[in-house]
Phi, psi and omega in degrees: 000138181297152177245147182225145172266130173252110182263126186256123181249138179248150183290337180221153176295149178174167179258172181304327181291346178276350182281131179302148184306316181301318180290320178298318177300320179296321176297321180293329178275346185304315180300314179297319180298318179294320178300321177298331181267004178085019178243140181242135173275123180270328180197160176179151180205148167278151180252152173295166184302158182296340178295341180271357183288151170232128183255134179240124175228104184063237180269351183275125177242125184235131174290142178084175179293150185288321182241151171289142182210151177282333178234146180236151176293119185252340181180178181204162167213154176250125181240162171247124182221157183298322181195181183299319179301319178296319179295322178293322176297320177296320180294324180296335180275351184290127180300342178298338179289346180295320184236347185224224182218161177230132178249136179247128180225129175296145177268131177291143175136000000 
């Protein structure tokens, strides 16, 4: 079965403790909801705030994110879905869409 990365973007930098309780509860239920729809999460994690990022471009190492952005990568999950349409339906259920955006990308391999 094909695998897809679901990249979760938040409108502002922040840590998991900044997420409202209702939204955090929705993230905890997300895996169960996807299983009911025939999609399985293989892995996933929230990321620390973008201020903790280190960017490497060739020999240049820069503290923090390289570019200013309105949205930052806040977390990800890897899912197994029947096809892209199935993966997009899973992404629409992701609580990150409440305040930010979700990007779906097929995994090579």
